[in-house]
N, C-alpha and C positions, 0 to 999 in steps of 0.2 A: 555543368552537371545538374541533372534534374533529380530532386529528392522525392521520389515517388515510392509508394509501397509496391513491393514485388507482387506480381499477379499470381505467382506460383503458390498454391495452397496444398498443404499436406493434410489429408483427411483419413482418419481411421474410424470405422463405424462397425457396430455389431448390435444386432437385436436378438435378445435371448429370453428364455423364461426367467422370471424374477428370481427363481431359486439359484440361478447361476451367479448372481451378484453378491459380493461380499464387501464389508466395510470394516476397516480398522481405524481406531483413533489413537492419537498420541499426544503427550504433553511433556515438556521438559523445561527446567529452569535455565534462563539465559541472562540472568542479572549480571550487570557489569561489576567489577571490583571497585573499591574506593580509589580515588585519584585517577579515574579514567575519564577521558574527555567525553562530553555529551554532544550530540548532534554533529559531531565532527569538528566544529569550529567554536563552540561556546567557550569563553575564557575561564569560567568557573567549572572545575572538574568535580566529579562526584564526591560528595562529602558524607552522605548517609543514604541508606536505602529505606524509603517510606513503605514500599510494597514491592514484591518481586516482579521481575519481568519474565514472561513465559513465551514459549513457542508452542502453539496449539496447531493441530491439523488432523487430516484424515487421509487414508489410502482407500481408494475405491477401485475395485477390479471386477471385470466381467469374465475372468478366467483366461482371457487372451491378451488383454491390455490393462494397464494400470495407470491411474491418475493419482498424483500426490498434491495436496494443497497444504501449505505451511504458512501460518500467520504469526509473525514475529512482533513482540512488544518492543521493537527497535525503531529508530528514526528512519534509517535508510540502509539498503544494501545495493552497492553500485559496482559496475564494471567487473573486474576479475573476481570480486567477492560474490557477485550475483551468479557468475558461472560456477564458482566453487560450491555454493549452496545447492544449486540445481543438480550438479553432477553428483555430489555426495548423497543427496536424498534419492536421486534416481537409482544409484547403485544399491542403496539400502532397501529400496522397494522393488528392485528388479524391473525397472522400467527405463525409459529413455528421457534425456534431459528436457526434450520438448514437451513432455507430459507432466512436468513439475511446475506448479505455480507457487512462487514465493512472494509474499506481500508483507510489507512492514507497516505498522499502524501509524508511525510518524509522530508520536509524542516526542518532544524535544529533549526532555531529561532522560535520554536513552542513547545508545551508541549508533553511530553510522560507520559502515565499513566499505572500504574500496581498496582491494588488494593492489591494484596498479598504482594508485596514488600513494599508498603506504610504501611501495618500493621506491618511488620517486623521492619521497621525503627521507627515507633511510639513507639514500645516496648523498643527501646534503646534510647529514648529521642530525636528523629528526626522527629516529625510529620510535615507534609506538606513540607518536603524538596524535595521529588521527584515531587510531584504536590500538589496543594491545593485541598484536598479531598472534602470539602463542596462545593467549587466553581465547581468542576468537576461534582458532583452529581446534582447540580442545572442546570448546562449546559446540561447534559444528559436529564434531565426532560424537558427542553425547546425544545430540538431537538425532543424528543418523542412527545411532544404536536404538534410540526410542522408537524410531520408525521401523527398524528391522524387528525389534521385539514385539511391536504391535501386531505384526502379521500373524503371529501364533495365536492371537486372541481375536482374529477377524470373525465377524458374525454375518449371517445372511442378512441382506437388506432387500426388502420386497417392494417398498413404496417410498416415494418422496412427497413432501408437501411444500406448498408455497403460500406465503402470506405477506400482506403489506399493512403496516400500522402507522398512522400519522405521529410524528414527533413534534411537540410544541416547545417553543422558546429555548431552542439550542442553537440552530444554525443561522448564520447571517453572512451575506456576501461581503468581501473586503471592499468592494467598490461602493463609494459614497460620493455623491455630488455635493460639493461645498456651497456655501451661501453665495460665493462669487461666481458660481457656475463651473468652476474647474472640477475635474475628476481626480479623486485620490483612491488608491488601493491600500490605504493606511489603517483600515479598521482591523487591527490584529486581534489575537486571541483574548486579550484582556483589556479591550478598549471601552468596556462598559462604564468606566469612570469618567469618560469624556461624554458630556451631556448630549452633544450634537450627534456623536456616533451612536449613542444609546437610543436616541429618538429617531434616527433615520430608519427607513424601511428595511426589512430583511433583505430585499433584493432577490436576485436569481439564486434559488436554492432547490434542492430536492427534499421535501419535508417528510418523505416516506422512509420508514425502516422496513427493509425487505428481509425475509427469513426463509431459508430452505431447511426443511427438517427431513432427516432420513429415518425410516421405520423398518423394523422387522415385524411384519404384520401390523398389530396395533401398538407395538412397543416403540416409542421414540428412542432413537439411539444418539442422535446428534442434532443440534440446532446451530446453523450458521447465520448470524445476524450481520446486516450490512447497512451502513449509514454514512452519509457524506458530511464530514466536518473535520477540521483540524481538532485533534483530541486533547488539547491542552486547556487547563484552567489557569495554571501559572507554571513558570519554568525559569531556568537560568540561574537557580540558586544552589545547584549541586545536589538537589534532593531527588534521587532516582525514584521514578514512579510510572506505573502504567496509566496514571491519571484517570480522569473521570470515566472514560470509555472502558478501560480495563477494570476499574473498580466496580462499575455497574455490571460488567460481565461476571466478575468474581462473586458478586452478591447473588446473582441468579444461579451460578454454579453451586453455591453452598446449599441452595434449597433442595437440589436433587443431584447427587453425585452420579447417578446412573445415566444421565443425559449429558454428553459433552457439549459445552457451550463455547462457541468460537465467535469472535467478532472480526470482521474484515472491513477495511476502509473503502469509502467511495472516492470519486474524483473531487477532491476537496482542496486543490491548490489555492483556490480563491474563496474558500469557505472557512469561517471560524465561528467560535461562540462569542465573538466580541461584542455584539449588541447586548447580550444577556450576562456578561461576565466582566467583573472588574478586577479579577485576580485574587479575590478574598476566599478564605476557607468556606464561608457561608455560601458563596456562589458555586464553589466546587461541589458542595454537598447537594445543592439544588440541581446541578447538571447531572450528577450521578443518579439522583432519584428520577428525573424526567426520562433519562435513557433507560434506566432499569424498568420503569413502568411500561414503556413501549415494548421492550423485549419480552417482558412477562406476559403481555397481551398477545404475543405472536401465536400462541397455541389456540387462542379463541377463534381465529378465523382462518385456520389452515385448510387449504383445499388439497386433498390427497390424490396422487396418481400412481398407478403401478409403474415400477421402474423396469423399463423394457429396452432401453438403449443407452449406450455410452458412446457418444460421437465426439471425437476430438478433432478440431480444425485449427490450423495454425497458418498464419501468413507472416512474411518478413516485413518489418517496418524500418525504414531508414528516415531519420529526421535530420534536417539541416542544422549544422552547428551555427551558433550565433555569430554574425559577421562583425561584431564590435571590435574596435582597435584594442580594447583592453583584454581581448581573448585570443589574440594572435599567438602562434607558437612562440615567437621571439619574446613577446611580452610576458607570457606565462612562465617560460623558462627563466627569464630574468627575475621575475618575482619570487619564484621558488628558491633561487640562489641568493636572494638579497637578504643578508643578515640584519639589515637595518629595519626591515619590515617586522611586524609582529608575527609570532608563530601562527596565529589564527589566519592572517592574510596569506601566509606562505602555504598553509594547508589548503585554503580555498584555491590558490593558484595550482597546486598539485592536483587537486580534484579536476579542475578545468583542463589541465594538460593531459591527464590520463584519459579523459573523455574525448578530447580533441584527437588524440592518437587512435582511440578506438574507432571513431568515425572515419578517420583517414584510412584505417586498415580495411574498411568495408564491412565490418561486422555489424549486422543488422540486429534489431530487437525482435524477439519472438513476440507475436501478438496472438495468444491462444484463445480459443472458445471451447468450453466443455458444454456439450449440448445433451441434456437429459430428455429432450422432447418438449415438454411444457415449460421448461426452465433452461436458461442458458447463463453461463458464467464467463465473463470476459476479464482479462487482466491487462490493464493499461499501464504504461510506463510512468514513472516519476510522479510529480505533482500535477497531474492532468487537471485542468480547470473543470468546473461543474458543467460547462457547456458541452463537453464531450460525453458525459454521462447522459445528458438530455438528448444529444444526437443519437446515441445508441438506442435509447428507449424509443425514440421516434422511428428509427430504422427497423426495430424489432416488431413494430406495430402492436398487435395484441398479445405478443408473447412476453413472458416474464423474463427480464434480463437483469442480472446482477453485475454491476460494473466495478470490479475491484481496481484500485489504483496502487501506486507505490510498489510496482514490480521493479523492473530494471530502472534504477533511479538516477542514472547519470544526467538525464536531461534537466533535472530540477523542475522549476515551473514550466508548464506547457500551456501558455495562453491560447485562446482562440484567435482567429484572424481579426475579429472586431476589437479585441483587447490589445493586440499588437498595434492596431490602427490608432489607439489612444496613447501610443508611445509608452507602453508599460515597460518599466525598467526595474531590475533588481539584481543583486549580486548572486542570487540563486537561480538565475536564468541562463541556461547554456544552449538553448535552441533558438532558432530564428523563424521569421515569417516563412510560411510554406508548410509548417507543421500540421496545420489543420487539414490541408488538402491530403497529406499522406495518411493522417489518422482516419479521416472520413473514408478513404479508400479501403483501409484496413478493416474498419467496422463493416463496410459493405461486403468485403470478401468473406469474413468469418460468420456473418449472419445470413448466409445464403439461405434462401427459402427452400 
């Protein structure tokens, strides 16, 4: 079987007077309760809430079609839960599932949801271990209501603006060449305490914060900021937080409540703050301030354009499942049922099994592009590595492209072919070699000139 991106592209396009476009913004609390598992597999469950988790987003319509973007302060949304979110938000906004972009910011002290894996776990006596299903469904209903309610407050949107601002001393690539010449991908989010990792070069990153601003004439309505890094300064202690990215966004939001502030993650599977962060509170505050300063500068160099088109393209992406012996159906089913294994390992096996079944069913991943003319927004699956964001920017040539990641997140890490060639391994890796070829084709399909 060849794992190629389907060539069929569904395209909807309309060019109208600016007065026809309307924008609604929404926000809702999605904070997990205490004693809820974080990241899906962390052994320490939530003990206290340091700051709330939110769902932010917008609904953009040209009178004939509607796009919804929802950015969650969660770790991941996978498989059936991803379908669930897109279907519910589509219904609330009066659009179709393919026009709903859901992205999770991926901080680790936050929930991960996978309806299919949850059903597998419930069948072996582990209900609500991955996430609390009833709480999740009520939370989704609350966000859906916020989307529906926002439509009554939609305002005309006449222009959009784009800007890019350099971000200093946050991102670094996980990849580090050790003194003996071997390659490690071990520079995690709080590796700054390791002198060698702290001294090593930043590596391949995208240092630019990208911002799209929507305007009603001269009045800014919304700013959507985009940057590629794992958004954690520290985690795993049961302290629920939107972490430094969410806290920087909240700081900017407090300055002017009339402008909705949204942060969306870039392709950061192999990008962390590890070079500049040792997990201390001092370093968290430094990261907050650096990102805040970059976001605050976005308004200084914004280039405005009349909003005259809303063009939505989507292609179907099929990724190969990892061929490892530890991920065969037989092995995964055995691990899920094995009561001698830790609960966390059984959860991980259930997530793999749910994804394996999804791939076997032939259900592809939607790979959408929202094209505003001078700006394009793509949604990548899972923990796509930074190489894919750089590929898309190269393919877009002189056009502004914002590469969101952490959409459909069953694939976990999605390395490039070069990184697969270095024998990259991880328990959060569910796709195999051949992924880059499929994603390259998907990028080319939706970024058609």
